C-alpha positions as CSV (number, residue, x, y, z in Angstrom):
1,X,91.3,150.8,99.2
2,X,90.2,147.6,101.0
3,X,88.0,147.6,104.1
4,X,87.5,144.5,106.2
5,X,84.3,143.3,107.8
6,X,85.9,144.2,111.2
7,X,86.3,147.8,110.1
8,X,82.7,147.8,108.9
9,X,81.6,146.6,112.3
10,X,83.3,149.5,114.0
11,X,81.2,151.8,111.9
12,X,78.0,150.6,113.5
13,X,77.9,153.6,115.9
14,X,77.1,156.1,113.2
15,X,74.9,156.2,110.1
16,X,75.5,153.1,107.9
17,X,74.3,155.1,104.9
18,X,76.9,157.8,105.6
19,X,79.6,155.1,106.0
20,X,78.7,153.3,102.8
21,X,78.5,156.5,100.8
22,X,81.9,157.5,102.2
23,X,83.4,154.2,101.1
24,X,82.0,154.5,97.6
25,X,83.3,158.1,97.3
26,X,86.7,156.8,98.2
27,X,86.5,154.0,95.7
28,X,86.5,151.4,98.5
29,X,85.8,147.6,98.1
30,X,84.5,145.4,100.9
31,X,85.9,141.9,101.6
32,X,83.1,139.6,102.7
33,X,84.0,135.9,103.4
34,X,87.1,136.2,101.2
35,X,85.1,137.5,98.2
36,X,85.3,141.0,96.8
37,X,82.0,143.0,96.9
38,X,81.7,146.3,95.0
39,X,79.3,148.6,96.9
40,X,76.4,150.2,95.1
41,X,76.6,153.9,94.3
42,X,73.8,154.7,96.8
43,X,72.0,152.8,99.5
44,X,68.5,153.9,100.3
45,X,67.9,154.5,104.0
46,X,64.8,152.5,105.3
47,X,63.4,155.8,106.6
48,X,63.3,157.2,103.1
49,X,62.2,156.4,99.6
50,X,64.2,157.4,96.6
51,X,62.1,158.6,93.6
52,X,63.8,158.8,90.2
53,X,62.3,161.1,87.6
54,X,64.0,160.9,84.3
55,X,64.1,164.2,82.3
56,X,63.8,163.6,78.5
57,X,64.0,165.7,75.5
58,X,61.5,165.4,72.7
59,X,62.1,162.5,70.4
60,X,64.0,162.8,67.1
61,X,62.8,161.5,63.7
62,X,63.8,158.0,64.7
63,X,61.6,158.1,67.8
64,X,64.6,158.2,70.2
65,X,64.5,160.6,73.1
66,X,67.6,161.1,75.2
67,X,68.0,162.2,78.9
68,X,68.7,165.9,79.5
69,X,71.3,166.9,82.1
70,X,71.2,169.9,84.3
71,X,67.4,170.4,84.6
72,X,66.3,171.4,88.1
73,X,63.0,169.9,89.2
74,X,60.8,170.6,92.2
75,X,58.0,168.6,93.8
76,X,54.3,169.6,94.1
77,X,51.5,167.7,96.0
78,X,48.1,167.9,94.6
79,X,44.5,166.7,94.7
80,X,41.3,167.7,92.9
81,X,41.2,171.0,94.8
82,X,44.6,172.3,93.6
83,X,48.4,171.8,93.9
84,X,50.9,173.0,96.5
85,X,54.7,173.3,96.3
86,X,56.4,170.9,98.7
87,X,59.2,173.5,99.5
88,X,61.5,171.2,101.6
89,X,65.3,171.0,101.4
90,X,64.9,167.5,99.7
91,X,62.1,168.5,97.3
92,X,64.4,169.8,94.5
93,X,67.0,167.9,92.4
94,X,69.1,168.4,89.3
95,X,69.2,165.8,86.5
96,X,72.4,163.9,85.9
97,X,74.1,163.1,82.6
98,X,71.5,160.4,82.0
99,X,68.7,162.7,82.7
100,X,67.9,161.1,86.1
101,X,66.8,163.3,88.9
102,X,66.7,161.8,92.4
103,X,64.4,162.8,95.3
104,X,65.1,161.3,98.7
105,X,61.7,161.7,100.4
106,X,61.5,161.0,104.2
107,X,59.0,158.4,105.3
108,X,57.9,160.7,108.1
109,X,56.8,163.3,105.5
110,X,54.8,160.8,103.5
111,X,53.1,159.5,106.7
112,X,52.1,163.0,107.9
113,X,51.1,164.6,104.6
114,X,48.2,162.7,103.1
115,X,47.5,164.4,99.8
116,X,47.3,161.5,97.4
117,X,49.5,162.7,94.5
118,X,52.9,164.2,93.7
119,X,54.2,165.7,90.5
120,X,57.7,166.9,89.5
121,X,58.0,170.0,87.3
122,X,61.0,172.1,86.1
123,X,61.8,175.1,88.3
124,X,60.7,178.3,86.6
125,X,63.3,180.5,84.9
126,X,65.4,177.7,83.2
127,X,66.4,177.3,79.6
128,X,64.4,174.0,79.5
129,X,60.6,174.2,79.9
130,X,58.0,171.6,80.6
131,X,56.4,169.9,77.6
132,X,53.3,167.7,78.3
133,X,53.8,165.7,75.1
134,X,56.2,162.8,74.9
135,X,56.2,161.0,71.6
136,X,56.1,158.0,71.0
137,X,54.0,157.8,74.2
138,X,50.3,158.0,73.1
139,X,49.1,160.1,76.1
140,X,50.8,162.3,78.7
141,X,49.5,160.2,81.6
142,X,51.3,160.2,84.9
143,X,54.4,161.8,83.4
144,X,56.7,162.8,86.3
145,X,53.9,161.9,88.7
146,X,53.5,159.4,91.5
147,X,51.2,158.7,94.5
148,X,51.4,158.5,98.2
149,X,50.8,154.8,97.8
150,X,53.8,154.4,95.5
151,X,55.9,156.0,98.3
152,X,54.5,154.1,101.2
153,X,55.1,150.7,99.6
154,X,58.8,151.6,98.7
155,X,60.4,152.8,101.9
156,X,64.1,151.8,101.8
157,X,63.8,151.3,98.0
158,X,63.9,153.2,94.7
159,X,60.8,154.0,92.8
160,X,61.0,155.2,89.2
161,X,58.3,157.3,87.6
162,X,57.4,157.7,84.0
163,X,59.7,160.3,82.4
164,X,59.0,164.0,82.3
165,X,59.6,165.8,79.0
166,X,61.1,169.2,78.4
167,X,61.8,171.3,75.4
168,X,64.0,174.3,74.7
169,X,62.3,177.6,74.0
170,X,62.3,179.0,70.4
171,X,65.6,180.5,69.6
172,X,66.0,184.3,69.2
173,X,66.0,185.3,65.5
174,X,68.7,187.7,64.3
175,X,67.5,190.8,62.5
176,X,67.3,190.3,58.7
177,X,65.7,191.8,55.7
178,X,63.6,188.7,54.9
179,X,62.8,185.4,56.3
180,X,61.6,182.1,54.7
181,X,58.7,180.6,56.7
182,X,56.9,177.3,56.0
183,X,53.7,176.1,57.7
184,X,53.5,172.4,58.4
185,X,49.9,171.3,59.0
186,X,48.5,168.0,60.2
187,X,45.8,166.4,58.1
188,X,45.7,163.1,60.0
189,X,42.5,161.7,61.5
190,X,43.1,163.5,64.7
191,X,42.2,166.7,62.9
192,X,38.7,165.5,61.9
193,X,36.3,168.3,62.6
194,X,39.0,170.9,63.0
195,X,40.0,171.5,59.4
196,X,38.2,174.8,59.0
197,X,39.7,176.2,62.2
198,X,43.2,175.1,61.1
199,X,42.8,176.8,57.7
200,X,41.6,180.0,59.4
201,X,44.5,180.0,61.8
202,X,47.0,179.5,59.0
203,X,45.4,182.4,57.0
204,X,45.5,184.6,60.1
205,X,49.2,183.7,60.6
206,X,50.1,184.6,57.0
207,X,48.0,187.8,57.1
208,X,49.7,188.9,60.3
209,X,53.1,188.7,58.5
210,X,51.9,190.5,55.3
């Protein structure tokens, strides 16, 4: 479908964003000064900021982590005193095939709610659960988190956070007469000073199965 600039002008009486999204959904192409312009998948309204939180699985042996689809996230606001669920219609999203979860946060909300920090976490009761570790990142700092300042400086634009990582719960084991179990223990430098506690924990684990 082709839409002329004249037709675009007639759309000025209603939401340009709605118009643009409708064109994209219909597979439309705009003709501007004789050139063909493909519209973006989504235009961010200047009264909103889009926040993209990518949902990642834990990395494989090659250090490659892939996006996880179908994980529902919700937003919390927090400060040093605690955290509070945002609980608005726009404060939940579901990750797409690339693991990207998109929140469209109204500027009016950002301007009237002054707690400095936000974080995204999986909604409780899902197969996938939050994991604070993301290898090969060295530390789980600001994962799935962003600030009011990040939002205020990006109205009408898209802001992308560091990814949030999830992992599947342990699978249910079928009943069997016996089970082979192996303990894998870390003896790297990060365990300095904890060797005795690790050995005691391993002994307790084995004793509990005896």
